[in-house]
C-alpha positions in Angstrom: 9.2 -31.6 3.3 7.6 -28.1 3.7 6.6 -28.1 0.1 4.6 -31.2 0.5 2.9 -30.0 3.7 2.4 -26.3 3.0 2.9 -26.1 -0.8 4.4 -23.1 -2.5 4.5 -21.1 0.7 6.5 -23.8 2.4 9.0 -23.8 -0.5 9.4 -20.0 -0.1 9.8 -20.3 3.6 12.4 -22.9 3.3 14.3 -20.9 0.8 14.1 -17.8 3.0 15.5 -19.8 6.0 18.4 -20.9 3.8 19.1 -17.3 2.8 18.9 -16.0 6.4 21.3 -18.7 7.6 23.7 -18.0 4.7 23.6 -14.3 5.4 24.3 -14.8 9.1 27.2 -17.1 8.4 28.7 -14.8 5.7 28.2 -11.7 7.9 29.9 -13.3 10.9 32.9 -14.5 8.7 33.3 -11.2 7.0 33.3 -9.3 10.2 36.4 -11.2 11.3 38.1 -10.4 8.0 37.2 -6.8 7.3 36.9 -3.9 9.7 33.3 -3.1 10.0 31.2 -0.8 12.2 27.5 -0.2 12.2 27.9 3.5 12.2 29.8 3.3 8.9 27.1 1.0 7.4 24.2 3.3 8.5 25.6 6.2 6.5 26.4 4.2 3.4 24.6 4.6 0.0 23.5 0.9 0.2 21.4 1.5 3.4 19.9 4.7 1.9 19.0 2.8 -1.3 17.4 0.0 0.8 15.4 2.6 2.7 14.1 4.1 -0.6 13.3 0.6 -1.9 10.9 0.1 1.1 8.7 3.0 0.0 6.4 1.0 -2.4 6.3 -1.9 0.0 5.2 0.2 3.0 2.8 2.2 0.8 1.2 -1.1 -0.5 0.9 -2.5 3.0 -0.8 0.7 4.2 -3.2 0.9 1.2 -4.2 -2.8 1.1 -6.3 -2.9 4.3 -7.7 0.6 3.8 -11.4 0.9 3.4 -11.5 3.4 0.5 -12.7 3.1 -3.1 -10.5 1.1 -5.5 -9.9 4.1 -7.8 -8.6 6.1 -4.9 -6.4 3.2 -3.8 -4.9 3.1 -7.4 -4.4 6.9 -7.4 -2.6 6.7 -4.1 -0.5 3.7 -5.2 0.6 5.6 -8.3 1.5 8.6 -6.1 3.6 6.3 -4.0 5.4 5.0 -7.1 6.1 8.5 -8.3 7.5 9.3 -4.8 9.6 6.1 -5.1 10.9 7.1 -8.5 11.9 10.6 -7.3 13.5 9.3 -4.1 15.5 6.7 -6.1 16.6 9.4 -8.5 17.8 11.6 -5.6 19.3 8.9 -3.3 20.2 5.8 -5.2 21.8 7.3 -8.3 25.0 9.4 -8.3 25.7 12.2 -10.8 27.3 9.9 -13.3 24.3 7.5 -13.2 21.9 10.4 -13.7 23.9 11.6 -16.8 23.8 8.1 -18.3 20.1 7.7 -17.7 19.2 11.1 -19.0 21.3 10.6 -22.2 19.7 7.2 -22.7 16.2 8.7 -22.4 17.0 11.5 -24.8 18.3 9.0 -27.4 15.2 6.9 -26.9 12.9 9.9 -27.4 14.8 11.3 -30.3 15.1 8.0 -32.1 13.5 8.1 -35.5 11.1 5.3 -36.5 12.3 3.6 -39.8 
């Protein structure tokens, strides 16, 4: 119904509503099955990774309405992406992930073209 009245935005809103309802129901059911506290969740790696993932979104939202030249907006946006990459490397990856990524990048760089 929303797709016919609002179009693509209506479809996205209806899907978002389904996800929110599913999340709420699953969260309520899992809370009864598993011991859970907000203090433990706030210190988890998942929450830290989510906080890091919001960096480009917040940066984009701050840059979009700014009245500055486009080339400066692009430069600032790429600076935000570099900050995001550094923060992801520090927060979201553990030591084993960093070793795997570093080894993969070295193999990629050292690969000989046939």
